[in-house]
N, C-alpha and C positions, 0 to 999 in steps of 0.2 A: 764237072764238078760232081762228085759222087755224094749221095745222100741228101740232095735238095739244096736249097738256096741257104746261103750263109747269112747270118745276122749283120747288118750293117753297123759299123762303129758310129759314134757320135760325132768323131772328128774333135778339132780343137774346140774347147769350150770358149765362149766369147768373155772376155775379161770385163768384169763389172766396172762401171764407171767410178773412179776414185772420188771419195767424198772426205773432205778435211774434217779435222776435229772442231772446227769453227761452225761448219754447217751442220755437223752432228748436234752440236750444243745450241744451234740456232742463234748464233752470235755473228756480229760483224768484225770484231777485233780478233787479230790473229792467234789463235791458241798455240800453234806451233812455234811462232816466233817467241812468245812469252815463255814457253817451256824452255826454249834454247838459252833465253837470257837468264832464267833462273837456274839452269844448270852451269852456265858459264860464270855466273856471279859467285858461285860457290857459297851459297847462303846456308846450305845444308849438304851433307855427304849424298843424300839421296833426295830425289824429288818425286812425289806421287803423281799418279796420272790425273787426278782430280784437281791438284793445286792451280796449274796453269789455266784450267777452264774456269775455276772460280775466280781467279786474278783477273782474268779477262773480262769475265761478267761484271765484276765491280768496276773495273776501269771504264767499260762501256757505259754503265750507268751513270757514272760521275761525269763522262763527257757528254751524254745526252742531257743530263740535269743542267750543267753550265751552258750548253748550247742553247737549250730553251729559254733559261732566264735570260741570257744574253740577247736572244732574238727577241724577247718581250721589250727589253730596254731599247733595242734598235726601233721596233715598231713604234714605240712611245715617243721616240725622237723623230719619227717620220722618215726612217731611213730604211733601205732594203738590204744593206750589207752589214754584216757585223764587223765591228773593228775592236782593237784592243780595248779601248775606252768602255766599250759596251761590256765586255767580259769583266773589267774591273768592276764598274758599278755593279753588274749582277752579282759578283761574288761577294763584294763588301756589303751589299744590302741583305744578303741571306745570312742569318747568324751562324748556322752550322757550316756552311761553305766558308765563311770568312775565319771560323775557328780552324777548319781543316787547311786552308791556305796559309793561316798564320802571317808571317811577315814574309811571305812570298812576293818577289817583284815581278810585276807583269809588264814586259817591254811594251812601250807605247800607250800604257795604260794611265799616264800621267799621274795624278794624284787623287786621293779620295777626299772630297770636301767634308770635313767634320766640324760643323758649326754647332756650337752649344747653344741651348735654348735661352740662356740668359742673355746673350748678345742681341736677340731679336728684339726690335722695339714693337711692344704689343700694341700700342696705340695705332701705329701705322698699318699694321697688319689687320686689325679689326675694321679700318676704314675700306680696305680693298674688298 
Protein backbone atom coordinates (compact mmCIF):
# COMPACT_ATOMS: atom_id res chain seq x y z
CA UNK A 1 0.00 0.00 0.00
CA UNK A 2 1.25 3.34 -0.96
CA UNK A 3 1.08 6.26 1.43
CA UNK A 4 0.86 4.49 4.76
CA UNK A 5 -1.86 2.63 6.63
CA UNK A 6 -5.46 3.04 5.71
CA UNK A 7 -8.08 3.85 8.31
CA UNK A 8 -10.11 0.93 9.39
CA UNK A 9 -13.86 1.13 8.95
CA UNK A 10 -16.16 0.61 11.89
CA UNK A 11 -17.90 -2.25 10.18
CA UNK A 12 -21.54 -2.93 10.84
CA UNK A 13 -23.04 -1.02 13.69
CA UNK A 14 -24.59 -3.09 16.39
CA UNK A 15 -28.34 -2.82 16.37
CA UNK A 16 -29.65 -1.30 19.56
CA UNK A 17 -32.05 -3.38 21.60
CA UNK A 18 -35.66 -2.70 20.70
CA UNK A 19 -37.63 -0.92 23.38
CA UNK A 20 -41.41 -1.06 23.29
CA UNK A 21 -43.56 1.99 23.83
CA UNK A 22 -44.83 0.41 27.03
CA UNK A 23 -41.29 0.21 28.37
CA UNK A 24 -40.57 3.80 27.34
CA UNK A 25 -43.67 4.96 29.21
CA UNK A 26 -42.96 2.69 32.19
CA UNK A 27 -46.24 0.79 31.80
CA UNK A 28 -47.20 -2.87 32.04
CA UNK A 29 -50.23 -2.56 29.75
CA UNK A 30 -49.53 -2.89 25.99
CA UNK A 31 -49.43 0.50 24.29
CA UNK A 32 -49.00 -1.00 20.81
CA UNK A 33 -52.02 -3.26 21.12
CA UNK A 34 -54.20 -0.42 22.39
CA UNK A 35 -53.02 1.75 19.49
CA UNK A 36 -53.97 -1.03 17.08
CA UNK A 37 -57.43 -1.33 18.66
CA UNK A 38 -57.95 2.42 18.49
CA UNK A 39 -57.07 2.45 14.80
CA UNK A 40 -59.14 -0.63 13.96
CA UNK A 41 -62.13 0.66 15.92
CA UNK A 42 -62.43 3.73 13.67
CA UNK A 43 -63.17 6.02 16.63
CA UNK A 44 -61.52 8.83 14.69
CA UNK A 45 -59.86 9.28 11.31
CA UNK A 46 -56.47 9.73 12.95
CA UNK A 47 -55.03 8.62 16.28
CA UNK A 48 -52.24 10.63 17.90
CA UNK A 49 -49.14 9.03 19.35
CA UNK A 50 -49.95 10.06 22.91
CA UNK A 51 -53.52 8.74 22.96
CA UNK A 52 -52.75 5.02 23.32
CA UNK A 53 -50.09 5.76 25.95
CA UNK A 54 -52.55 7.79 28.02
CA UNK A 55 -55.33 5.23 27.60
CA UNK A 56 -53.09 2.34 28.64
CA UNK A 57 -51.93 4.32 31.69
CA UNK A 58 -55.54 4.94 32.71
CA UNK A 59 -56.47 1.28 32.22
CA UNK A 60 -53.44 0.15 34.21
CA UNK A 61 -54.34 2.51 37.06
CA UNK A 62 -57.93 1.25 37.17
CA UNK A 63 -56.78 -2.37 37.15
CA UNK A 64 -54.32 -1.71 39.99
CA UNK A 65 -57.00 0.08 42.01
CA UNK A 66 -59.56 -2.72 41.61
CA UNK A 67 -56.99 -5.44 42.35
CA UNK A 68 -55.76 -3.66 45.47
CA UNK A 69 -59.28 -3.27 46.86
CA UNK A 70 -60.20 -6.85 45.92
CA UNK A 71 -57.01 -8.10 47.58
CA UNK A 72 -57.94 -6.26 50.76
CA UNK A 73 -61.40 -7.86 50.70
CA UNK A 74 -59.84 -11.30 50.18
CA UNK A 75 -57.44 -10.77 53.09
CA UNK A 76 -60.31 -9.59 55.30
CA UNK A 77 -62.03 -12.90 54.54
CA UNK A 78 -58.78 -14.78 55.32
CA UNK A 79 -58.30 -15.86 51.72
CA UNK A 80 -55.13 -15.79 49.63
CA UNK A 81 -56.80 -15.91 46.22
CA UNK A 82 -58.98 -13.21 44.70
CA UNK A 83 -62.30 -14.53 43.42
CA UNK A 84 -64.99 -12.66 41.44
CA UNK A 85 -66.98 -12.19 44.65
CA UNK A 86 -64.08 -10.18 46.14
CA UNK A 87 -63.99 -7.96 43.07
CA UNK A 88 -67.76 -7.42 43.27
CA UNK A 89 -67.60 -6.44 46.94
CA UNK A 90 -64.59 -4.18 46.40
CA UNK A 91 -66.18 -2.33 43.48
CA UNK A 92 -69.59 -1.93 45.11
CA UNK A 93 -68.12 -0.69 48.41
CA UNK A 94 -66.13 2.06 46.66
CA UNK A 95 -68.41 4.94 45.66
CA UNK A 96 -66.42 6.12 42.62
CA UNK A 97 -65.77 2.65 41.23
CA UNK A 98 -69.39 1.67 41.76
CA UNK A 99 -70.46 4.73 39.80
CA UNK A 100 -67.95 3.90 37.04
CA UNK A 101 -69.03 0.26 36.78
CA UNK A 102 -72.70 1.27 36.96
CA UNK A 103 -74.92 -1.71 36.30
CA UNK A 104 -72.13 -3.87 34.89
CA UNK A 105 -72.44 -7.55 35.72
CA UNK A 106 -69.40 -9.32 37.13
CA UNK A 107 -69.74 -13.03 36.30
CA UNK A 108 -69.44 -15.09 39.46
CA UNK A 109 -69.83 -12.01 41.62
CA UNK A 110 -73.23 -13.25 42.86
CA UNK A 111 -75.13 -10.27 44.28
CA UNK A 112 -74.35 -7.31 46.48
CA UNK A 113 -76.29 -7.30 49.74
CA UNK A 114 -78.01 -3.94 50.12
CA UNK A 115 -79.57 -3.98 53.57
CA UNK A 116 -81.42 -0.90 54.71
CA UNK A 117 -80.57 0.40 58.18
CA UNK A 118 -84.27 0.48 59.14
CA UNK A 119 -84.37 -3.33 58.92
CA UNK A 120 -81.74 -3.80 61.62
CA UNK A 121 -83.03 -4.53 65.11
CA UNK A 122 -81.18 -1.90 67.17
CA UNK A 123 -81.78 -3.65 70.51
CA UNK A 124 -80.14 -6.83 69.28
CA UNK A 125 -77.18 -4.93 67.83
CA UNK A 126 -76.54 -3.04 71.09
CA UNK A 127 -76.40 -6.30 73.11
CA UNK A 128 -73.58 -7.66 70.96
